[in-house]
C-alpha positions as CSV (number, residue, x, y, z in Angstrom):
1,M,71.7,448.3,175.9
2,S,70.3,446.2,178.8
3,Y,70.4,447.4,182.4
4,Q,73.8,447.2,184.1
5,A,74.2,446.5,187.8
6,L,75.4,449.5,189.9
7,Y,78.7,447.8,190.9
8,R,79.5,447.1,187.2
9,K,78.4,450.5,186.0
10,F,80.4,452.5,188.5
11,R,83.5,450.2,188.7
12,P,86.5,452.6,189.2
13,Q,88.5,453.2,186.0
14,E,91.3,455.1,187.5
15,F,93.2,455.1,190.8
16,E,91.4,458.3,192.1
17,D,88.1,456.5,192.0
18,V,89.2,453.7,194.3
19,K,87.9,454.3,197.8
20,G,89.3,453.0,201.1
21,Q,92.6,451.6,199.8
22,D,94.8,454.7,199.8
23,H,97.8,452.8,201.1
24,I,97.8,450.5,198.1
25,V,96.9,453.1,195.5
26,T,99.7,455.5,196.5
27,T,102.3,452.7,196.5
28,L,101.4,451.5,193.0
29,K,101.2,455.0,191.6
30,N,104.7,455.8,193.0
31,Q,106.1,452.6,191.4
32,I,104.6,453.6,188.0
33,K,106.0,457.1,188.2
34,A,109.4,456.0,189.2
35,D,109.4,453.1,186.7
36,R,110.0,450.6,189.5
37,I,107.4,448.1,188.5
38,G,107.6,444.6,190.0
39,H,107.0,441.4,188.1
40,A,104.6,439.7,190.6
41,Y,101.9,441.1,193.0
42,L,99.6,439.4,195.4
43,F,96.4,441.2,196.3
44,C,94.7,439.9,199.5
45,G,91.5,440.9,201.2
46,T,87.9,440.1,201.8
47,R,85.3,440.2,198.9
48,G,84.3,443.5,197.3
49,T,87.3,445.5,198.5
50,G,88.7,446.3,195.1
51,K,91.4,443.6,194.3
52,T,90.4,442.9,190.7
53,T,89.5,446.5,190.1
54,V,92.9,447.8,191.2
55,A,94.6,445.0,189.2
56,K,92.8,446.2,186.0
57,I,93.6,449.9,186.6
58,F,97.3,448.9,187.2
59,A,97.3,447.0,184.0
60,K,96.0,450.0,182.2
61,A,98.5,452.3,183.9
62,V,101.6,450.3,182.9
63,N,100.4,450.2,179.3
64,C,99.0,453.7,179.1
65,E,100.5,456.0,176.4
66,H,99.9,459.1,178.4
67,P,99.8,458.3,182.1
68,I,98.8,461.2,184.4
69,D,100.5,461.1,187.8
70,G,100.8,457.3,187.7
71,S,97.2,456.9,186.7
72,P,95.9,455.8,183.3
73,C,94.5,458.6,181.0
74,G,91.6,456.5,179.9
75,E,91.6,458.0,176.4
76,C,94.4,456.3,174.5
77,A,93.8,453.2,172.4
78,S,95.4,450.9,175.0
79,C,93.2,452.2,177.9
80,R,90.1,451.9,175.8
81,A,90.9,448.4,174.7
82,I,91.5,447.2,178.3
83,T,88.3,448.9,179.5
84,E,86.3,447.2,176.8
85,G,88.0,443.9,177.5
86,S,89.3,443.5,174.0
87,S,93.1,444.0,174.8
88,M,95.4,441.0,174.1
89,N,97.8,442.4,176.7
90,V,95.6,441.8,179.8
91,I,94.6,438.1,180.4
92,E,92.2,437.4,183.2
93,I,92.1,433.9,184.5
94,D,89.6,432.5,187.1
95,A,91.6,429.9,189.1
96,A,88.4,428.4,190.5
97,S,87.6,426.9,187.1
98,N,91.1,426.8,185.6
99,N,93.1,425.3,188.4
100,G,94.9,422.4,186.7
101,V,98.5,422.0,185.6
102,D,97.6,422.2,181.9
103,N,96.1,425.7,182.4
104,I,99.4,426.9,184.0
105,R,101.5,425.2,181.3
106,Q,99.5,427.2,178.7
107,I,100.5,430.4,180.5
108,R,104.1,429.3,180.4
109,E,104.0,428.8,176.7
110,E,102.2,432.2,176.1
111,V,104.7,434.3,178.1
112,A,107.4,433.5,175.6
113,Y,105.7,435.9,173.1
114,R,106.1,439.6,173.4
115,P,102.9,441.9,173.5
116,T,101.8,443.0,170.0
117,E,101.1,446.4,171.4
118,G,101.9,448.3,174.6
119,R,104.8,447.5,177.0
120,Y,103.5,444.7,179.2
121,K,101.4,441.5,179.2
122,V,99.5,441.4,182.5
123,Y,98.1,438.1,183.8
124,I,95.4,438.6,186.5
125,I,94.7,435.3,188.2
126,D,91.7,435.6,190.4
127,E,91.0,433.3,193.4
128,V,94.5,432.0,193.0
129,H,94.3,429.9,196.2
130,M,92.1,427.5,194.2
131,L,95.0,426.3,192.1
132,S,96.0,422.7,192.7
133,A,99.4,421.8,194.2
134,G,100.6,420.7,190.8
135,A,99.5,424.0,189.2
136,F,101.3,426.0,191.9
137,N,104.5,424.0,191.3
138,A,104.2,424.6,187.6
139,L,103.8,428.4,188.2
140,L,106.8,428.7,190.5
141,K,109.7,429.1,188.0
142,T,107.7,431.4,185.7
143,L,106.6,433.5,188.6
144,E,110.2,433.8,189.9
145,E,111.9,434.8,186.6
146,P,109.3,435.9,184.0
147,P,110.3,437.8,180.9
148,S,110.8,441.6,181.4
149,Y,107.5,442.4,179.6
150,V,105.3,440.1,181.8
151,I,103.5,441.1,185.1
152,F,101.6,438.6,187.3
153,I,98.8,439.9,189.6
154,L,97.4,437.2,191.9
155,A,94.2,438.0,193.8
156,T,92.8,435.9,196.7
157,T,90.5,436.1,199.6
158,E,92.4,433.3,201.5
159,A,96.1,434.1,201.5
160,H,96.8,431.4,204.1
161,K,96.1,428.7,201.5
162,I,98.8,429.9,199.2
163,P,102.2,428.1,199.4
164,I,105.0,430.0,201.0
165,T,107.1,429.5,197.9
166,I,104.6,431.6,195.9
167,L,104.2,434.2,198.6
168,S,108.0,434.8,198.8
169,R,108.0,435.6,195.0
170,C,105.3,438.3,195.2
171,Q,104.9,441.8,196.6
172,R,101.9,441.4,198.9
173,Y,99.2,444.1,199.4
174,D,96.5,443.6,201.9
175,F,93.2,445.3,201.1
176,H,91.3,446.6,204.1
177,R,87.6,446.3,204.8
178,I,86.1,449.6,203.8
179,S,84.7,451.8,206.6
180,I,80.9,452.6,206.8
181,D,81.6,456.3,206.3
182,T,83.6,455.7,203.1
183,I,80.9,453.4,201.7
184,A,78.1,455.7,202.6
185,A,79.9,458.7,201.0
186,R,80.4,456.7,197.8
187,L,76.8,455.5,197.7
188,T,75.5,459.1,198.2
189,D,77.7,460.3,195.4
190,L,76.5,457.6,193.0
191,M,72.8,458.1,193.9
192,Q,73.2,461.8,193.0
193,Q,74.5,460.7,189.6
194,E,71.6,458.3,189.2
195,N,69.1,461.0,190.3
196,V,67.7,458.7,193.0
197,D,66.3,460.1,196.2
198,V,67.6,458.1,199.2
199,D,67.4,459.0,202.9
200,E,70.8,459.4,204.6
201,R,69.7,456.9,207.3
202,A,68.9,454.3,204.6
203,I,72.3,454.9,203.0
204,R,74.1,454.3,206.2
205,Y,72.2,451.1,207.0
206,V,73.0,449.7,203.5
207,A,76.7,450.7,204.1
208,K,76.7,448.8,207.4
209,A,75.0,445.8,205.8
210,G,77.7,445.7,203.2
211,D,80.1,444.6,206.0
212,G,83.2,446.3,204.6
213,S,82.5,445.4,201.0
214,M,81.7,448.1,198.5
215,R,80.4,445.6,196.0
216,D,78.0,444.0,198.5
217,A,76.7,447.5,199.5
218,L,76.1,448.5,195.9
219,S,74.3,445.2,195.2
220,L,72.0,445.6,198.3
221,L,71.3,449.2,197.3
222,D,70.5,448.1,193.7
223,Q,68.0,445.6,195.2
224,C,66.3,448.2,197.4
225,I,66.0,450.7,194.5
226,A,64.4,448.0,192.2
227,F,61.8,447.2,194.8
228,H,60.8,450.8,195.3
229,L,61.4,452.1,191.8
230,G,60.5,455.7,191.3
231,E,60.0,456.3,195.0
232,T,62.2,457.9,197.6
233,L,64.1,455.1,199.3
234,T,63.5,455.4,203.0
235,Y,65.0,453.6,206.0
236,E,61.8,451.7,206.5
237,N,61.9,450.6,202.8
238,V,65.4,449.3,203.2
239,L,64.5,447.3,206.3
240,E,61.5,445.8,204.5
241,V,63.5,444.7,201.4
242,L,66.5,443.3,203.4
243,G,64.3,441.6,205.9
244,A,66.0,443.5,208.8
245,V,64.5,444.8,212.0
246,D,64.5,448.3,213.5
247,T,66.3,448.8,216.8
248,E,62.9,449.9,218.4
249,V,61.7,446.4,218.0
250,F,64.8,445.1,219.7
251,S,64.1,447.5,222.6
252,H,60.6,446.0,223.1
253,L,62.0,442.5,222.8
254,L,64.7,443.1,225.4
255,R,62.2,444.6,227.9
256,Y,60.0,441.5,227.5
257,V,63.1,439.3,228.3
258,L,64.0,441.4,231.3
259,D,60.5,441.1,232.6
260,E,60.6,437.3,232.0
261,N,57.6,437.7,229.8
262,V,57.9,434.7,227.6
263,A,54.5,435.2,225.9
264,G,55.4,438.8,224.9
265,A,58.8,437.8,223.5
266,I,57.4,434.9,221.5
267,S,54.5,437.2,220.2
268,T,57.0,439.8,219.0
269,L,59.0,437.1,217.2
270,G,55.7,435.9,215.6
271,E,54.9,439.4,214.3
272,L,58.4,439.6,212.7
273,V,57.9,436.2,211.1
274,D,54.5,437.3,209.7
275,E,56.1,440.4,208.3
276,G,58.6,438.3,206.4
277,R,61.7,439.2,208.3
278,E,64.8,437.1,207.6
279,L,65.4,435.1,210.8
280,G,69.2,434.7,210.4
281,Q,69.5,438.5,210.0
282,L,67.3,439.0,213.0
283,V,69.7,436.9,215.2
284,N,72.7,438.7,213.9
285,D,71.2,442.2,214.4
286,F,69.9,441.4,217.9
287,T,73.3,440.2,218.9
288,W,74.8,443.4,217.5
289,Y,72.3,445.4,219.5
290,L,73.3,443.6,222.7
291,R,76.9,444.2,221.9
292,N,76.2,447.9,221.6
293,L,74.6,448.0,225.0
294,L,77.6,446.2,226.5
295,L,80.0,448.7,224.9
296,I,78.0,451.6,226.3
297,Q,78.2,450.1,229.8
298,S,82.0,449.6,229.4
299,S,82.9,453.2,228.6
300,D,81.4,456.7,228.3
301,D,83.2,457.5,225.0
302,M,81.6,455.1,222.6
303,E,79.9,457.4,220.1
304,E,82.5,456.9,217.3
305,V,82.8,453.2,217.9
306,L,79.1,452.6,217.8
307,D,78.5,454.7,214.7
308,I,74.9,455.5,215.4
309,S,72.8,458.6,215.6
310,K,72.5,460.7,218.7
311,D,68.8,459.8,219.2
312,N,69.6,456.0,219.0
313,L,72.6,456.5,221.3
314,E,70.4,458.2,224.0
315,A,67.9,455.4,223.7
316,L,70.6,452.8,224.0
317,K,72.0,454.5,227.2
318,E,68.5,454.3,228.7
319,E,68.3,450.6,227.9
320,A,71.8,449.9,229.2
321,K,70.8,451.2,232.7
322,L,68.2,448.4,232.9
323,I,70.5,445.4,232.7
324,K,73.7,444.2,234.4
325,P,76.8,443.5,232.3
326,Q,77.0,439.8,233.3
327,T,73.4,439.4,232.1
328,L,74.2,441.0,228.8
329,I,77.2,438.7,228.4
330,R,75.0,435.7,228.9
331,Y,72.5,437.0,226.3
332,I,75.2,437.6,223.8
333,R,76.6,434.1,224.4
334,V,73.2,432.5,223.9
335,F,72.6,434.4,220.6
336,S,76.1,433.9,219.3
337,E,75.7,430.2,219.7
338,L,72.3,430.5,218.0
339,S,73.7,432.3,215.0
340,N,75.8,429.2,214.0
341,Q,72.8,426.9,214.5
342,V,70.3,429.0,212.6
343,R,72.5,429.2,209.5
344,Y,71.8,425.6,208.5
345,A,68.7,424.8,210.5
346,S,65.4,423.9,208.8
347,Q,63.3,425.1,211.8
348,K,64.9,428.4,212.5
349,R,61.9,429.9,214.3
350,I,61.8,427.1,216.9
351,L,65.5,427.6,217.7
352,I,65.0,431.3,218.2
353,E,62.0,430.7,220.4
354,I,64.0,428.3,222.6
355,A,66.8,430.9,222.8
356,L,64.3,433.6,223.9
357,I,62.9,431.2,226.6
358,K,66.4,430.6,227.8
359,L,66.9,434.4,228.2
360,C,63.6,434.8,230.0
361,K,64.1,431.7,232.2
362,P,67.7,431.5,233.4
363,Q,66.8,428.5,235.6
364,M,66.8,426.4,232.4
365,E,70.6,426.6,232.4
366,T,73.2,425.7,235.1
367,D,76.2,427.7,234.1
368,Y,77.7,430.5,236.3
369,E,76.1,433.4,234.4
370,S,72.6,431.8,234.5
371,V,72.9,431.3,238.3
372,L,73.7,435.0,238.7
373,D,70.7,435.9,236.6
374,R,68.5,433.6,238.8
375,I,69.8,435.3,241.9
376,T,69.1,438.7,240.3
377,S,65.6,437.6,239.4
378,I,64.9,436.5,243.0
379,E,66.2,439.8,244.4
380,K,63.8,441.7,242.1
381,K,60.9,439.6,243.3
382,L,61.8,440.1,246.9
383,E,62.0,443.8,246.4
384,K,58.5,443.8,245.0
385,G,57.3,441.7,248.0
386,I,56.6,438.6,245.9
387,A,57.1,435.3,247.8
388,V,59.7,433.1,246.3
389,A,59.2,429.4,246.4
390,A,61.7,426.8,245.4
391,A,60.7,425.8,241.8
392,N,63.0,422.8,241.8
393,P,63.5,420.6,244.9
394,A,67.0,419.8,243.7
395,V,68.0,423.5,243.9
396,S,68.7,424.7,247.5
397,Q,67.6,428.0,248.8
398,V,70.0,430.9,248.3
399,S,71.2,432.4,251.6
400,S,73.9,435.0,252.3
401,N,75.2,432.8,255.2
402,S,75.0,429.5,253.3
403,V,78.3,427.6,252.8
404,P,78.5,425.4,249.6
405,Q,78.8,421.8,250.6
406,Q,81.5,419.7,249.0
407,P,80.3,416.7,247.1
408,V,80.4,413.5,249.2
409,K,82.2,410.8,247.4
410,K,80.6,407.4,247.7
411,E,82.7,404.6,249.1
412,L,83.1,401.1,247.7
413,P,81.6,398.3,249.8
414,K,84.2,396.3,251.8
415,A,83.4,393.1,250.0
416,I,84.2,393.7,246.3
417,P,83.6,390.7,244.0
418,D,86.9,389.0,243.1
419,D,86.3,389.3,239.3
420,I,85.6,393.1,239.6
421,K,88.7,393.5,241.8
422,K,90.8,391.8,239.2
423,V,89.5,394.0,236.5
424,G,90.5,397.0,238.6
425,E,94.0,395.6,239.2
426,N,94.5,395.1,235.4
427,W,92.4,398.1,234.1
428,K,95.2,400.0,232.4
429,S,96.6,396.9,230.7
430,I,93.2,395.7,229.6
431,I,92.2,398.9,227.7
432,S,95.8,399.2,226.3
433,E,95.0,396.2,224.1
434,I,91.8,397.7,222.6
435,G,91.6,399.6,219.3
436,A,92.8,403.2,219.2
437,N,89.5,405.0,219.0
438,T,87.8,403.0,221.7
439,K,90.9,403.2,224.0
440,V,90.8,407.1,223.8
441,Y,87.2,407.1,225.1
442,L,87.7,404.3,227.7
443,N,90.6,406.3,229.2
444,K,88.0,409.1,229.9
445,A,85.8,406.6,231.9
446,V,85.9,406.1,235.7
447,P,85.5,402.4,236.4
448,T,83.4,401.7,239.5
449,L,81.1,399.1,241.0
450,G,77.6,399.1,239.7
451,P,74.4,398.6,241.7
452,A,74.1,395.0,240.5
453,S,77.8,394.3,241.3
454,E,78.7,394.8,237.6
455,L,81.5,396.9,236.2
456,M,80.1,400.4,235.6
457,L,81.9,403.0,233.5
458,V,81.0,406.6,234.4
459,L,81.7,409.3,231.8
460,D,81.9,413.1,232.1
461,D,82.5,413.5,228.4
462,E,79.2,413.5,226.4
463,N,81.0,412.7,223.1
464,A,82.7,409.7,224.7
465,Y,79.3,408.5,226.2
466,E,77.5,408.8,222.8
467,Y,80.4,407.0,221.0
468,L,80.4,404.1,223.4
469,S,76.6,403.9,223.5
470,E,76.2,404.0,219.7
471,N,79.0,401.5,219.2
472,R,78.2,399.2,222.1
473,A,78.6,396.0,220.1
474,G,82.1,397.0,218.8
475,C,83.3,398.7,222.0
476,L,81.8,397.2,225.2
477,D,81.6,393.6,223.8
478,N,85.3,393.9,222.8
479,L,86.1,395.2,226.3
480,S,84.3,392.2,227.8
481,L,86.3,389.8,225.6
482,M,89.5,391.5,226.7
483,I,88.5,391.2,230.4
484,E,87.6,387.5,230.0
485,K,90.9,386.9,228.2
486,R,92.8,388.6,231.1
487,I,91.0,387.3,234.2
488,G,89.4,384.2,232.8
489,K,85.8,385.2,233.8
490,T,82.9,387.0,232.1
491,V,82.0,390.4,233.6
492,D,78.9,392.5,232.8
493,V,79.8,396.0,231.7
494,T,77.4,399.0,231.8
495,I,78.0,402.7,231.1
496,R,76.4,405.8,232.7
497,R,76.6,409.5,231.8
498,N,77.6,411.8,234.6
499,D,75.3,414.9,234.4
500,S,75.7,416.1,238.0
501,G,77.9,419.0,237.0
502,I,80.7,417.6,239.2
503,S,83.6,415.5,238.0
504,A,82.9,411.8,238.1
505,K,86.1,411.2,240.0
506,E,84.7,413.3,242.8
507,T,81.3,411.7,242.9
508,V,82.0,407.9,242.4
509,P,84.9,405.9,243.7
510,D,87.5,405.1,241.1
511,L,87.8,401.3,241.3
512,S,91.2,401.1,239.7
513,A,92.7,403.8,241.8
514,L,91.4,402.4,245.1
515,I,92.5,398.8,244.3
516,D,95.9,400.0,243.1
517,F,96.3,401.7,246.5
518,E,95.4,398.5,248.3
519,I,97.8,396.5,246.2
520,E,100.7,399.0,247.0
521,E,99.8,398.8,250.7
522,E,99.8,395.0,250.7
523,N,103.1,394.9,248.8
524,E,104.7,397.4,251.3
525,I,103.6,395.2,254.2
526,K,105.1,392.1,252.5
527,I,108.4,393.9,251.9
528,R,108.6,395.0,255.5
529,R,108.0,391.4,256.6
530,T,110.7,390.2,254.3
531,L,113.2,392.7,255.7
532,K,112.4,391.6,259.3
């Protein structure tokens, strides 16, 4: 027989072999022992946690001729047939490829016939959330009142996509992500059965890489064993096969960043690329490393949460002393944003290099965390006696006695062109007549007087600016037509992006607001004169 993957070869055949789902196994065994078997079950949970496996074991148990404590014996004809996949009583359906109304109608026709052998016909519908709306509706009545000899087991990774009418007809069981300890213990046991020498550290890394999925962990371990067939599988071998990076490398990388050594950080990245490390995994692992440092700084009792060896824990504690929490938070933010970008990027290396430069040079960013990093960097240089010069004339010197100045709002000239004044008076009514999409973005603009006495729209929102710029013909030309229609004159319209970091309403005069105020004031004077 050809080679069989580990996750298939060691798939549990009885409830006792299922790991990490004791709350579900105990409940199902009790139902079988008490003969309180339901007619519809919904198994929810992430991939590789045992949903389909438990469904098959349950199907064997309810049809077993000699069940043992609610678990199938595995020896009777019914158990053997189900294990071999030749039983007519267990029907597995992949809803991803059989998701139409006709497929469900076929099930409704089949349930009318009793099982030829055994007590129950069990329908296991995998990835049930993939069924169409029509298929769900066709399943409703049968699921609610099936014949006494039929059991439905629905399995899904996305329970939120299942209609509430289906959920209310099922007993729901949520499969938990399996802990690293549980996965590692299972892998160790299986490697002993396979007579394969594996380091404990390598086992734990594979268990962690499985991310709560026993199947994923077994597949990764299978891959590592195949690459180093006949050898002892070491921690270094696992890192090499999975394209992962050791924490010692992250320590060197972090120290380069803290020293603002861009060349050293980029050189380390280049070495990892040359070694064939997977860059997406590198980003995730470095983010995880930074998270561990932050947790160590947050509390003294983090050994169990971190799940790392004592040697690594001591090394992390030393690293944590070198960096401030707010700096770590900025690093984690930068790399968390990077992980989403790298996933679909064609130039992953360039994105990671930019992120490392951002970490080394906080002056490249203008957010609060970056400013704190820049202040910390200046303090370090002053402590070492290094003279600090202003790198950017736009950035004022930092002083303990300095008081932040409020932005000075520009004032409109006293003589405003009549056509621009009329636009301000009618601004709200003008944009109300424009199409829905354009109106949304124009509402975010601050109308003001441009340098050439034109109508200038200043925008804080980058998306609004890009939309109006890219659709200038359809948006601004349409706005000009509406203005001409309202005031009887043609007005030039320009747009400008406000990138000062301060709201446009605080930096440029709002033409419509100021003119509205003047109009109200004039009307009030007229009313007073009339009363007199």
